[in-house]
Biopython code that builds the backbone (N, CA, C, O; Angstrom):
import numpy as np
from Bio.PDB.StructureBuilder import StructureBuilder

atoms = [
    (1, "MET", "N", (9.080, 10.566, 14.138)),
    (1, "MET", "CA", (7.563, 10.509, 12.873)),
    (1, "MET", "C", (5.956, 10.257, 13.441)),
    (1, "MET", "O", (4.988, 9.848, 12.799)),
    (2, "SER", "N", (6.042, 10.662, 14.903)),
    (2, "SER", "CA", (5.047, 10.449, 15.500)),
    (2, "SER", "C", (4.035, 11.456, 15.268)),
    (2, "SER", "O", (4.346, 12.607, 14.962)),
    (3, "GLU", "N", (2.776, 11.055, 15.406)),
    (3, "GLU", "CA", (1.532, 11.848, 15.253)),
    (3, "GLU", "C", (0.793, 11.632, 16.287)),
    (3, "GLU", "O", (0.833, 10.572, 16.912)),
    (4, "PRO", "N", (-0.183, 12.902, 16.668)),
    (4, "PRO", "CA", (-0.403, 12.835, 17.848)),
    (4, "PRO", "C", (-0.917, 11.905, 18.320)),
    (4, "PRO", "O", (-1.326, 11.110, 17.474)),
    (5, "GLY", "N", (-1.138, 11.555, 19.629)),
    (5, "GLY", "CA", (-1.710, 9.867, 20.414)),
    (5, "GLY", "C", (-0.503, 8.733, 20.104)),
    (5, "GLY", "O", (-0.626, 7.542, 20.388)),
    (6, "GLY", "N", (0.605, 9.285, 19.512)),
    (6, "GLY", "CA", (1.803, 8.132, 19.044)),
    (6, "GLY", "C", (1.368, 7.665, 18.325)),
    (6, "GLY", "O", (1.357, 6.575, 18.898)),
    (7, "VAL", "N", (0.847, 7.440, 17.282)),
    (7, "VAL", "CA", (0.529, 6.922, 15.988)),
    (7, "VAL", "C", (1.569, 7.350, 15.218)),
    (7, "VAL", "O", (1.854, 8.522, 15.462)),
    (8, "PHE", "N", (2.273, 6.813, 14.341)),
    (8, "PHE", "CA", (3.334, 6.747, 13.297)),
    (8, "PHE", "C", (3.374, 5.968, 12.208)),
    (8, "PHE", "O", (3.024, 4.788, 12.220)),
    (9, "LEU", "N", (3.912, 6.733, 10.946)),
    (9, "LEU", "CA", (3.717, 5.469, 9.514)),
    (9, "LEU", "C", (5.099, 6.372, 8.990)),
    (9, "LEU", "O", (5.132, 7.568, 8.700)),
    (10, "ARG", "N", (6.176, 5.410, 8.977)),
    (10, "ARG", "CA", (7.038, 5.313, 7.934)),
    (10, "ARG", "C", (6.745, 4.969, 6.567)),
    (10, "ARG", "O", (6.312, 3.824, 6.431)),
    (11, "THR", "N", (6.854, 5.581, 5.630)),
    (11, "THR", "CA", (7.680, 5.018, 4.448)),
    (11, "THR", "C", (8.844, 5.360, 3.621)),
    (11, "THR", "O", (9.412, 6.409, 3.319)),
    (12, "ARG", "N", (8.967, 4.412, 3.422)),
    (12, "ARG", "CA", (10.536, 4.126, 2.201)),
    (12, "ARG", "C", (10.176, 3.742, 1.436)),
    (12, "ARG", "O", (9.441, 2.765, 1.585)),
    (13, "ILE", "N", (10.467, 4.282, 0.012)),
    (13, "ILE", "CA", (10.566, 4.335, -1.383)),
    (13, "ILE", "C", (11.583, 3.891, -2.122)),
    (13, "ILE", "O", (12.460, 4.710, -2.398)),
    (14, "GLN", "N", (11.729, 2.291, -2.690)),
    (14, "GLN", "CA", (12.860, 2.559, -3.841)),
    (14, "GLN", "C", (12.087, 1.415, -4.647)),
    (14, "GLN", "O", (10.971, 0.929, -4.463)),
    (15, "GLU", "N", (13.209, 1.119, -5.738)),
    (15, "GLU", "CA", (13.223, 0.748, -6.967)),
    (15, "GLU", "C", (13.749, -0.691, -6.478)),
    (15, "GLU", "O", (14.689, -1.019, -5.752)),
    (16, "MET", "N", (12.392, -1.692, -7.430)),
    (16, "MET", "CA", (13.292, -3.433, -7.168)),
    (16, "MET", "C", (12.685, -3.893, -8.257)),
    (16, "MET", "O", (11.458, -3.829, -8.318)),
    (17, "ASN", "N", (13.464, -4.461, -9.349)),
    (17, "ASN", "CA", (13.058, -4.893, -10.541)),
    (17, "ASN", "C", (12.758, -3.910, -11.922)),
    (17, "ASN", "O", (12.517, -4.340, -13.050)),
    (18, "GLY", "N", (12.824, -2.765, -11.593)),
    (18, "GLY", "CA", (12.265, -1.633, -12.201)),
    (18, "GLY", "C", (11.015, -0.965, -11.602)),
    (18, "GLY", "O", (10.453, 0.036, -12.047)),
    (19, "VAL", "N", (10.667, -1.696, -10.502)),
    (19, "VAL", "CA", (8.996, -1.241, -10.078)),
    (19, "VAL", "C", (9.110, -0.522, -8.761)),
    (19, "VAL", "O", (9.810, -1.008, -7.872)),
    (20, "PRO", "N", (8.337, 0.823, -8.553)),
    (20, "PRO", "CA", (8.772, 1.293, -7.142)),
    (20, "PRO", "C", (8.144, 0.150, -6.433)),
    (20, "PRO", "O", (7.394, -0.579, -7.081)),
    (21, "VAL", "N", (8.391, -0.122, -5.017)),
    (21, "VAL", "CA", (7.943, -0.492, -3.711)),
    (21, "VAL", "C", (8.063, 0.580, -3.076)),
    (21, "VAL", "O", (8.985, 1.384, -2.942)),
    (22, "ILE", "N", (6.923, 0.502, -2.655)),
    (22, "ILE", "CA", (6.491, 1.395, -0.710)),
    (22, "ILE", "C", (6.582, 0.463, 0.047)),
    (22, "ILE", "O", (5.944, -0.570, -0.159)),
    (23, "THR", "N", (7.407, 0.613, 1.111)),
    (23, "THR", "CA", (7.259, -0.353, 2.141)),
    (23, "THR", "C", (6.647, 0.692, 3.441)),
    (23, "THR", "O", (7.073, 1.817, 3.701)),
    (24, "LEU", "N", (5.818, 0.146, 3.966)),
    (24, "LEU", "CA", (4.898, 0.809, 5.201)),
    (24, "LEU", "C", (5.706, 0.271, 6.428)),
    (24, "LEU", "O", (6.237, -0.836, 6.511)),
    (25, "GLU", "N", (5.696, 1.437, 7.526)),
    (25, "GLU", "CA", (5.273, 0.672, 8.769)),
    (25, "GLU", "C", (5.071, 1.508, 9.713)),
    (25, "GLU", "O", (5.424, 2.687, 9.695)),
    (26, "GLY", "N", (4.442, 0.900, 10.668)),
    (26, "GLY", "CA", (3.720, 1.719, 12.089)),
    (26, "GLY", "C", (2.376, 1.610, 11.678)),
    (26, "GLY", "O", (2.068, 0.421, 11.594)),
    (27, "GLU", "N", (1.339, 2.463, 11.354)),
    (27, "GLU", "CA", (-0.189, 2.376, 11.589)),
    (27, "GLU", "C", (-0.544, 3.031, 10.026)),
    (27, "GLU", "O", (0.210, 3.275, 9.084)),
    (28, "ILE", "N", (-1.877, 3.185, 10.164)),
    (28, "ILE", "CA", (-1.789, 3.963, 8.984)),
    (28, "ILE", "C", (-3.737, 3.890, 9.073)),
    (28, "ILE", "O", (-4.471, 2.965, 8.724)),
    (29, "ASP", "N", (-4.168, 5.479, 9.779)),
    (29, "ASP", "CA", (-5.654, 5.191, 10.019)),
    (29, "ASP", "C", (-5.705, 6.769, 9.747)),
    (29, "ASP", "O", (-4.787, 7.331, 9.150)),
    (30, "LEU", "N", (-7.027, 7.566, 10.302)),
    (30, "LEU", "CA", (-6.992, 8.971, 9.886)),
    (30, "LEU", "C", (-6.176, 9.952, 9.743)),
    (30, "LEU", "O", (-6.392, 10.847, 8.927)),
    (31, "SER", "N", (-5.006, 9.917, 10.604)),
    (31, "SER", "CA", (-4.188, 11.032, 11.407)),
    (31, "SER", "C", (-2.723, 10.585, 10.377)),
    (31, "SER", "O", (-1.872, 11.460, 10.215)),
    (32, "THR", "N", (-2.542, 9.354, 9.800)),
    (32, "THR", "CA", (-1.565, 9.458, 9.084)),
    (32, "THR", "C", (-1.669, 8.750, 7.306)),
    (32, "THR", "O", (-0.757, 8.517, 6.513)),
    (33, "SER", "N", (-3.186, 8.563, 7.165)),
    (33, "SER", "CA", (-3.392, 8.054, 5.685)),
    (33, "SER", "C", (-3.400, 9.118, 4.404)),
    (33, "SER", "O", (-3.502, 8.822, 3.213)),
    (34, "ALA", "N", (-3.239, 10.681, 5.100)),
    (34, "ALA", "CA", (-3.018, 11.892, 4.220)),
    (34, "ALA", "C", (-1.272, 11.742, 3.700)),
    (34, "ALA", "O", (-0.918, 12.247, 2.634)),
    (35, "LYS", "N", (-0.198, 10.923, 4.683)),
    (35, "LYS", "CA", (0.930, 10.821, 4.256)),
    (35, "LYS", "C", (1.068, 9.799, 2.888)),
    (35, "LYS", "O", (1.491, 10.079, 1.766)),
    (36, "PHE", "N", (0.588, 8.615, 3.377)),
    (36, "PHE", "CA", (0.357, 7.495, 2.489)),
    (36, "PHE", "C", (0.008, 7.736, 1.157)),
    (36, "PHE", "O", (0.566, 7.273, 0.162)),
    (37, "LYS", "N", (-1.459, 8.889, 1.224)),
    (37, "LYS", "CA", (-1.749, 8.845, -0.353)),
    (37, "LYS", "C", (-0.765, 9.920, -0.614)),
    (37, "LYS", "O", (0.106, 9.417, -1.323)),
    (38, "GLU", "N", (-0.554, 10.879, -0.431)),
    (38, "GLU", "CA", (0.974, 11.799, -0.718)),
    (38, "GLU", "C", (1.903, 10.976, -1.817)),
    (38, "GLU", "O", (2.213, 11.252, -2.975)),
    (39, "THR", "N", (2.283, 9.602, -0.777)),
    (39, "THR", "CA", (3.262, 9.227, -1.334)),
    (39, "THR", "C", (3.468, 8.373, -2.792)),
    (39, "THR", "O", (4.379, 8.277, -3.615)),
    (40, "VAL", "N", (2.257, 7.875, -2.659)),
    (40, "VAL", "CA", (1.625, 6.918, -3.762)),
    (40, "VAL", "C", (1.341, 7.590, -4.712)),
    (40, "VAL", "O", (1.640, 7.195, -5.838)),
    (41, "TYR", "N", (0.658, 8.840, -4.507)),
    (41, "TYR", "CA", (0.217, 10.148, -5.647)),
    (41, "TYR", "C", (1.422, 10.258, -5.913)),
    (41, "TYR", "O", (1.614, 9.740, -7.013)),
    (42, "GLU", "N", (1.996, 10.508, -5.648)),
    (42, "GLU", "CA", (3.810, 11.653, -6.034)),
    (42, "GLU", "C", (4.307, 10.296, -7.066)),
    (42, "GLU", "O", (4.881, 10.619, -8.106)),
    (43, "ILE", "N", (4.129, 9.018, -6.838)),
    (43, "ILE", "CA", (4.713, 8.048, -7.767)),
    (43, "ILE", "C", (4.087, 7.931, -8.896)),
    (43, "ILE", "O", (4.715, 7.766, -9.942)),
    (44, "ILE", "N", (2.774, 7.996, -8.858)),
    (44, "ILE", "CA", (1.434, 7.853, -9.889)),
    (44, "ILE", "C", (1.822, 9.022, -10.965)),
    (44, "ILE", "O", (2.234, 8.972, -12.124)),
    (45, "GLU", "N", (1.541, 9.991, -10.164)),
    (45, "GLU", "CA", (1.857, 11.471, -11.045)),
    (45, "GLU", "C", (3.271, 11.688, -11.804)),
    (45, "GLU", "O", (3.499, 12.488, -12.710)),
    (46, "SER", "N", (4.077, 10.855, -11.256)),
    (46, "SER", "CA", (5.801, 10.942, -12.217)),
    (46, "SER", "C", (5.580, 9.765, -12.949)),
    (46, "SER", "O", (6.537, 8.995, -12.868)),
    (47, "GLY", "N", (4.544, 9.316, -13.712)),
    (47, "GLY", "CA", (4.502, 8.522, -14.936)),
    (47, "GLY", "C", (4.798, 7.099, -14.636)),
    (47, "GLY", "O", (4.989, 6.310, -15.561)),
    (48, "ARG", "N", (4.872, 6.539, -12.760)),
    (48, "ARG", "CA", (4.946, 5.157, -12.999)),
    (48, "ARG", "C", (3.427, 4.509, -12.944)),
    (48, "ARG", "O", (2.526, 5.022, -12.280)),
    (49, "LYS", "N", (3.280, 3.388, -13.683)),
    (49, "LYS", "CA", (2.225, 2.925, -13.406)),
    (49, "LYS", "C", (1.762, 1.337, -12.704)),
    (49, "LYS", "O", (0.605, 0.940, -12.563)),
    (50, "ASP", "N", (2.726, 0.772, -12.418)),
    (50, "ASP", "CA", (3.000, -0.260, -11.719)),
    (50, "ASP", "C", (3.657, 0.169, -10.399)),
    (50, "ASP", "O", (4.707, 0.806, -10.308)),
    (51, "ILE", "N", (2.772, -0.336, -9.233)),
    (51, "ILE", "CA", (3.690, -0.228, -7.977)),
    (51, "ILE", "C", (3.258, -0.867, -7.207)),
    (51, "ILE", "O", (2.052, -1.105, -7.262)),
    (52, "VAL", "N", (3.988, -1.366, -6.259)),
    (52, "VAL", "CA", (4.324, -2.564, -5.161)),
    (52, "VAL", "C", (4.089, -1.965, -3.648)),
    (52, "VAL", "O", (5.025, -1.318, -3.178)),
    (53, "ILE", "N", (3.205, -2.093, -3.055)),
    (53, "ILE", "CA", (2.910, -1.666, -2.006)),
    (53, "ILE", "C", (3.166, -2.776, -0.546)),
    (53, "ILE", "O", (2.355, -3.676, -0.330)),
    (54, "ASP", "N", (3.942, -2.635, 0.037)),
    (54, "ASP", "CA", (4.298, -3.573, 0.747)),
    (54, "ASP", "C", (3.895, -3.269, 2.408)),
    (54, "ASP", "O", (4.648, -2.458, 2.947)),
    (55, "LEU", "N", (2.994, -3.729, 3.112)),
    (55, "LEU", "CA", (2.130, -3.917, 3.999)),
    (55, "LEU", "C", (2.754, -4.438, 5.330)),
    (55, "LEU", "O", (2.138, -4.247, 6.378)),
    (56, "ASN", "N", (4.169, -5.206, 5.330)),
    (56, "ASN", "CA", (4.227, -6.160, 6.417)),
    (56, "ASN", "C", (4.850, -5.531, 7.432)),
    (56, "ASN", "O", (5.026, -6.249, 8.416)),
    (57, "GLY", "N", (5.372, -4.050, 7.543)),
    (57, "GLY", "CA", (5.528, -3.327, 8.447)),
    (57, "GLY", "C", (4.598, -2.667, 9.331)),
    (57, "GLY", "O", (4.887, -1.938, 10.280)),
    (58, "LEU", "N", (2.968, -3.139, 8.750)),
    (58, "LEU", "CA", (1.969, -2.059, 9.574)),
    (58, "LEU", "C", (1.762, -2.973, 11.213)),
    (58, "LEU", "O", (1.988, -4.170, 11.393)),
    (59, "GLU", "N", (1.623, -2.686, 11.506)),
    (59, "GLU", "CA", (0.778, -3.577, 12.525)),
    (59, "GLU", "C", (-0.784, -3.133, 12.484)),
    (59, "GLU", "O", (-1.718, -3.823, 12.893)),
    (60, "PHE", "N", (-0.871, -1.916, 11.940)),
    (60, "PHE", "CA", (-2.438, -1.397, 12.136)),
    (60, "PHE", "C", (-3.136, -0.535, 10.590)),
    (60, "PHE", "O", (-2.651, 0.476, 10.081)),
    (61, "MET", "N", (-4.356, -1.286, 10.106)),
    (61, "MET", "CA", (-4.790, -0.101, 8.936)),
    (61, "MET", "C", (-6.401, -0.048, 8.880)),
    (61, "MET", "O", (-7.027, -1.098, 8.739)),
    (62, "ASP", "N", (-6.962, 1.002, 8.976)),
    (62, "ASP", "CA", (-8.306, 0.924, 9.394)),
    (62, "ASP", "C", (-8.558, 1.113, 7.411)),
    (62, "ASP", "O", (-7.870, 0.940, 6.405)),
    (63, "SER", "N", (-10.092, 1.600, 7.769)),
    (63, "SER", "CA", (-10.750, 1.992, 6.360)),
    (63, "SER", "C", (-9.917, 2.759, 5.948)),
    (63, "SER", "O", (-9.498, 2.452, 4.832)),
    (64, "THR", "N", (-9.343, 3.953, 6.534)),
    (64, "THR", "CA", (-9.040, 5.321, 5.266)),
    (64, "THR", "C", (-7.778, 4.705, 4.842)),
    (64, "THR", "O", (-7.406, 5.394, 3.892)),
    (65, "GLY", "N", (-7.058, 3.917, 5.013)),
    (65, "GLY", "CA", (-5.846, 3.555, 5.052)),
    (65, "GLY", "C", (-6.279, 2.293, 3.294)),
    (65, "GLY", "O", (-5.565, 2.041, 2.324)),
    (66, "LEU", "N", (-7.583, 1.874, 3.609)),
    (66, "LEU", "CA", (-8.037, 1.085, 2.485)),
    (66, "LEU", "C", (-8.257, 1.913, 1.416)),
    (66, "LEU", "O", (-8.023, 1.656, 0.235)),
    (67, "GLY", "N", (-8.797, 3.093, 1.957)),
    (67, "GLY", "CA", (-9.674, 3.801, 0.606)),
    (67, "GLY", "C", (-8.271, 4.538, -0.245)),
    (67, "GLY", "O", (-8.495, 5.011, -1.359)),
    (68, "VAL", "N", (-7.337, 4.586, 0.128)),
    (68, "VAL", "CA", (-6.313, 5.324, -0.030)),
    (68, "VAL", "C", (-5.625, 4.208, -1.336)),
    (68, "VAL", "O", (-5.273, 4.546, -2.466)),
    (69, "VAL", "N", (-5.591, 2.777, -0.703)),
    (69, "VAL", "CA", (-5.406, 1.579, -1.864)),
    (69, "VAL", "C", (-6.006, 1.844, -3.081)),
    (69, "VAL", "O", (-5.603, 1.996, -4.235)),
    (70, "VAL", "N", (-7.488, 1.865, -2.300)),
    (70, "VAL", "CA", (-8.329, 1.527, -3.669)),
    (70, "VAL", "C", (-8.372, 2.565, -4.811)),
    (70, "VAL", "O", (-8.447, 2.290, -6.009)),
    (71, "ALA", "N", (-8.307, 3.951, -4.198)),
    (71, "ALA", "CA", (-8.147, 5.058, -4.932)),
    (71, "ALA", "C", (-6.973, 5.188, -5.804)),
    (71, "ALA", "O", (-7.114, 5.884, -6.809)),
    (72, "ALA", "N", (-5.887, 4.656, -5.595)),
    (72, "ALA", "CA", (-4.327, 4.427, -6.022)),
    (72, "ALA", "C", (-4.930, 3.302, -6.942)),
    (72, "ALA", "O", (-4.768, 3.427, -8.156)),
    (73, "LEU", "N", (-5.372, 2.598, -6.627)),
    (73, "LEU", "CA", (-5.490, 0.890, -7.949)),
    (73, "LEU", "C", (-6.162, 2.147, -9.068)),
    (73, "LEU", "O", (-5.501, 2.389, -10.078)),
    (74, "LYS", "N", (-7.410, 2.868, -8.848)),
    (74, "LYS", "CA", (-8.263, 3.039, -10.016)),
    (74, "LYS", "C", (-7.293, 4.013, -10.598)),
    (74, "LYS", "O", (-7.464, 4.115, -11.813)),
    (75, "LYS", "N", (-6.405, 4.704, -10.169)),
    (75, "LYS", "CA", (-5.452, 5.903, -10.998)),
    (75, "LYS", "C", (-4.627, 5.318, -11.482)),
    (75, "LYS", "O", (-4.267, 5.727, -12.586)),
    (76, "THR", "N", (-4.022, 4.250, -10.981)),
    (76, "THR", "CA", (-3.279, 3.473, -12.055)),
    (76, "THR", "C", (-3.741, 2.765, -13.268)),
    (76, "THR", "O", (-3.163, 2.631, -14.347)),
    (77, "ARG", "N", (-4.821, 2.367, -12.904)),
    (77, "ARG", "CA", (-5.732, 1.327, -13.547)),
    (77, "ARG", "C", (-6.007, 2.590, -14.963)),
    (77, "ARG", "O", (-5.932, 2.237, -16.140)),
    (78, "MET", "N", (-6.244, 3.685, -14.645)),
    (78, "MET", "CA", (-6.392, 4.567, -15.681)),
    (78, "MET", "C", (-5.640, 4.737, -16.776)),
    (78, "MET", "O", (-6.034, 5.001, -17.912)),
    (79, "GLU", "N", (-4.265, 4.534, -16.300)),
    (79, "GLU", "CA", (-3.248, 4.397, -17.099)),
    (79, "GLU", "C", (-2.834, 3.417, -17.712)),
    (79, "GLU", "O", (-1.893, 3.482, -18.504)),
    (80, "GLY", "N", (-3.502, 2.311, -17.428)),
    (80, "GLY", "CA", (-2.992, 0.878, -17.687)),
    (80, "GLY", "C", (-2.260, 0.078, -17.005)),
    (80, "GLY", "O", (-1.769, -0.938, -17.496)),
    (81, "GLY", "N", (-2.102, 0.433, -15.810)),
    (81, "GLY", "CA", (-1.044, 0.068, -14.757)),
    (81, "GLY", "C", (-2.062, -0.906, -13.853)),
    (81, "GLY", "O", (-3.214, -1.249, -14.118)),
    (82, "SER", "N", (-1.391, -1.171, -12.913)),
    (82, "SER", "CA", (-1.583, -2.265, -11.450)),
    (82, "SER", "C", (-1.066, -1.781, -9.936)),
    (82, "SER", "O", (-0.246, -0.877, -9.778)),
    (83, "ILE", "N", (-1.652, -2.497, -8.906)),
    (83, "ILE", "CA", (-1.093, -2.442, -7.846)),
    (83, "ILE", "C", (-0.958, -3.615, -7.244)),
    (83, "ILE", "O", (-1.876, -4.428, -7.138)),
    (84, "LYS", "N", (0.241, -3.781, -6.795)),
    (84, "LYS", "CA", (0.429, -5.334, -6.053)),
    (84, "LYS", "C", (0.468, -4.900, -4.668)),
    (84, "LYS", "O", (0.863, -3.791, -4.307)),
    (85, "ILE", "N", (-0.013, -5.940, -3.810)),
    (85, "ILE", "CA", (0.041, -5.751, -2.801)),
    (85, "ILE", "C", (0.773, -7.100, -1.963)),
    (85, "ILE", "O", (0.462, -8.280, -2.123)),
    (86, "VAL", "N", (1.680, -6.635, -1.164)),
    (86, "VAL", "CA", (2.933, -7.371, 0.205)),
    (86, "VAL", "C", (1.949, -7.733, 1.025)),
    (86, "VAL", "O", (1.207, -6.753, 1.104)),
    (87, "CYS", "N", (1.551, -8.566, 1.652)),
    (87, "CYS", "CA", (0.703, -8.800, 3.270)),
    (87, "CYS", "C", (0.896, -10.001, 3.509)),
    (87, "CYS", "O", (0.646, -10.715, 2.539)),
    (88, "SER", "N", (1.366, -10.719, 4.733)),
    (88, "SER", "CA", (1.043, -11.333, 5.096)),
    (88, "SER", "C", (0.465, -11.217, 6.553)),
    (88, "SER", "O", (-0.102, -12.280, 6.804)),
    (89, "LYS", "N", (0.396, -10.485, 7.445)),
    (89, "LYS", "CA", (-0.096, -9.949, 8.445)),
    (89, "LYS", "C", (-1.749, -10.532, 8.647)),
    (89, "LYS", "O", (-2.409, -9.888, 7.832)),
    (90, "ARG", "N", (-2.452, -11.261, 9.226)),
    (90, "ARG", "CA", (-3.882, -11.756, 9.266)),
    (90, "ARG", "C", (-4.563, -10.578, 9.542)),
    (90, "ARG", "O", (-5.415, -10.299, 8.699)),
    (91, "ASN", "N", (-4.448, -9.822, 10.442)),
    (91, "ASN", "CA", (-4.672, -8.434, 10.863)),
    (91, "ASN", "C", (-4.937, -7.789, 10.254)),
    (91, "ASN", "O", (-6.057, -7.402, 10.586)),
    (92, "ILE", "N", (-4.540, -7.216, 9.252)),
    (92, "ILE", "CA", (-4.015, -6.113, 7.894)),
    (92, "ILE", "C", (-4.892, -6.893, 7.004)),
    (92, "ILE", "O", (-5.748, -6.240, 6.408)),
    (93, "MET", "N", (-4.850, -8.024, 6.821)),
    (93, "MET", "CA", (-5.105, -8.980, 5.530)),
    (93, "MET", "C", (-6.941, -9.241, 5.801)),
    (93, "MET", "O", (-7.539, -9.864, 4.924)),
    (94, "LYS", "N", (-7.536, -8.857, 6.730)),
    (94, "LYS", "CA", (-8.289, -9.279, 7.460)),
    (94, "LYS", "C", (-9.511, -8.031, 6.969)),
    (94, "LYS", "O", (-10.716, -8.248, 6.840)),
    (95, "VAL", "N", (-8.736, -6.579, 6.729)),
    (95, "VAL", "CA", (-9.271, -5.743, 6.235)),
    (95, "VAL", "C", (-9.619, -6.137, 4.908)),
    (95, "VAL", "O", (-10.807, -6.353, 4.669)),
    (96, "PHE", "N", (-8.723, -6.268, 3.968)),
    (96, "PHE", "CA", (-9.346, -6.869, 2.517)),
    (96, "PHE", "C", (-9.812, -8.395, 2.771)),
    (96, "PHE", "O", (-10.003, -9.009, 1.722)),
    (97, "THR", "N", (-10.015, -9.071, 3.868)),
    (97, "THR", "CA", (-11.196, -10.287, 2.986)),
    (97, "THR", "C", (-12.573, -9.892, 3.289)),
    (97, "THR", "O", (-13.476, -10.287, 2.552)),
    (98, "VAL", "N", (-12.872, -9.006, 4.500)),
    (98, "VAL", "CA", (-13.773, -8.622, 5.389)),
    (98, "VAL", "C", (-14.988, -8.036, 4.048)),
    (98, "VAL", "O", (-16.147, -8.401, 3.851)),
    (99, "THR", "N", (-13.966, -6.803, 3.156)),
    (99, "THR", "CA", (-14.640, -6.038, 1.900)),
    (99, "THR", "C", (-14.439, -6.568, 1.072)),
    (99, "THR", "O", (-14.505, -5.831, 0.088)),
    (100, "GLY", "N", (-14.086, -8.000, 0.721)),
    (100, "GLY", "CA", (-14.169, -8.296, -0.438)),
    (100, "GLY", "C", (-12.685, -7.861, -1.528)),
    (100, "GLY", "O", (-12.682, -8.230, -2.702)),
    (101, "LEU", "N", (-11.754, -7.223, -1.060)),
    (101, "LEU", "CA", (-11.194, -6.998, -1.630)),
    (101, "LEU", "C", (-9.814, -6.985, -2.376)),
    (101, "LEU", "O", (-9.136, -6.238, -3.081)),
    (102, "ASP", "N", (-9.778, -8.529, -1.688)),
    (102, "ASP", "CA", (-8.795, -9.659, -2.167)),
    (102, "ASP", "C", (-8.951, -10.539, -2.833)),
    (102, "ASP", "O", (-8.480, -11.666, -2.682)),
    (103, "LYS", "N", (-9.747, -10.095, -3.807)),
    (103, "LYS", "CA", (-10.250, -10.550, -5.073)),
    (103, "LYS", "C", (-9.770, -9.665, -6.347)),
    (103, "LYS", "O", (-9.452, -9.868, -7.519)),
    (104, "VAL", "N", (-9.918, -8.385, -5.306)),
    (104, "VAL", "CA", (-9.750, -7.046, -6.637)),
    (104, "VAL", "C", (-7.812, -6.917, -6.891)),
    (104, "VAL", "O", (-7.239, -6.775, -7.971)),
    (105, "PHE", "N", (-7.214, -7.020, -5.591)),
    (105, "PHE", "CA", (-6.062, -6.797, -5.712)),
    (105, "PHE", "C", (-4.889, -8.357, -5.829)),
    (105, "PHE", "O", (-5.089, -9.301, -5.065)),
    (106, "SER", "N", (-4.060, -8.386, -6.574)),
    (106, "SER", "CA", (-3.157, -9.447, -6.293)),
    (106, "SER", "C", (-2.275, -9.141, -5.126)),
    (106, "SER", "O", (-1.404, -8.278, -5.015)),
    (107, "ILE", "N", (-2.727, -10.107, -4.223)),
    (107, "ILE", "CA", (-1.596, -9.834, -2.682)),
    (107, "ILE", "C", (-0.925, -11.092, -2.601)),
    (107, "ILE", "O", (-1.423, -12.168, -2.931)),
    (108, "TYR", "N", (0.336, -10.897, -2.104)),
    (108, "TYR", "CA", (1.481, -11.993, -2.054)),
    (108, "TYR", "C", (1.630, -11.830, -0.262)),
    (108, "TYR", "O", (1.227, -10.913, 0.453)),
    (109, "ASP", "N", (2.362, -13.092, 0.108)),
    (109, "ASP", "CA", (2.971, -13.055, 1.171)),
    (109, "ASP", "C", (3.950, -12.303, 1.414)),
    (109, "ASP", "O", (3.972, -11.521, 2.364)),
    (110, "ASN", "N", (4.957, -12.464, 0.510)),
    (110, "ASN", "CA", (6.457, -12.110, 0.411)),
    (110, "ASN", "C", (6.690, -10.980, -0.599)),
    (110, "ASN", "O", (5.787, -10.763, -1.408)),
    (111, "LEU", "N", (7.786, -10.248, -0.638)),
    (111, "LEU", "CA", (7.818, -9.230, -1.964)),
    (111, "LEU", "C", (8.663, -9.967, -2.802)),
    (111, "LEU", "O", (8.942, -9.508, -3.909)),
    (112, "GLN", "N", (9.119, -11.066, -2.423)),
    (112, "GLN", "CA", (10.343, -11.556, -3.375)),
    (112, "GLN", "C", (9.055, -12.593, -4.743)),
    (112, "GLN", "O", (9.076, -12.730, -5.966)),
    (113, "ARG", "N", (8.314, -12.983, -3.861)),
    (113, "ARG", "CA", (7.027, -13.929, -4.726)),
    (113, "ARG", "C", (6.623, -12.848, -5.766)),
    (113, "ARG", "O", (6.557, -13.054, -6.978)),
    (114, "CYS", "N", (6.350, -11.620, -5.116)),
    (114, "CYS", "CA", (5.493, -10.643, -5.565)),
    (114, "CYS", "C", (6.216, -10.073, -6.543)),
    (114, "CYS", "O", (5.395, -9.702, -7.382)),
    (115, "LEU", "N", (7.330, -9.793, -6.906)),
    (115, "LEU", "CA", (8.149, -9.440, -7.463)),
    (115, "LEU", "C", (8.774, -10.860, -8.583)),
    (115, "LEU", "O", (9.444, -10.457, -9.534)),
    (116, "ASP", "N", (8.668, -11.703, -8.532)),
    (116, "ASP", "CA", (8.894, -12.851, -9.370)),
    (116, "ASP", "C", (7.930, -12.862, -10.381)),
    (116, "ASP", "O", (8.101, -12.931, -11.598)),
    (117, "ASP", "N", (6.515, -12.759, -9.498)),
    (117, "ASP", "CA", (5.188, -12.993, -10.400)),
    (117, "ASP", "C", (5.230, -11.929, -12.275)),
    (117, "ASP", "O", (4.284, -12.019, -13.057)),
]
sb = StructureBuilder()
sb.init_structure("model")
sb.init_model(0)
sb.init_chain("A")
sb.init_seg("    ")
for serial, (resi, resn, name, xyz) in enumerate(atoms, 1):
    if name == "N":
        sb.init_residue(resn, " ", resi, " ")
    sb.init_atom(name, np.array(xyz, "f"), 0.0, 1.0, " ", f" {name:<3s}", serial, name[0])
structure = sb.get_structure()
């Protein structure tokens, strides 16, 4: 699943507690963000309103990845849904805190805590 330059993104979708959980591994940047967007939008367009996105397998995410998450949040909110983020990695969390989006999203440090909430 390598992209040019050795960047890769692996996505896995599983149903947990009745909610689709997207688990990401690798990197989200300009070369992989389209794959991430396609995955998220397929779930939303299938009628699912609430989604969990687990970012703990990411090594890197830039503003294009953040843009996908924000667009997905807008799309789910229009349907009365929500997106919860799972992330405990400092370098990924920094993207949310620097932009102030840590105040917009419900962010959890682990998947179980997120699903229990």
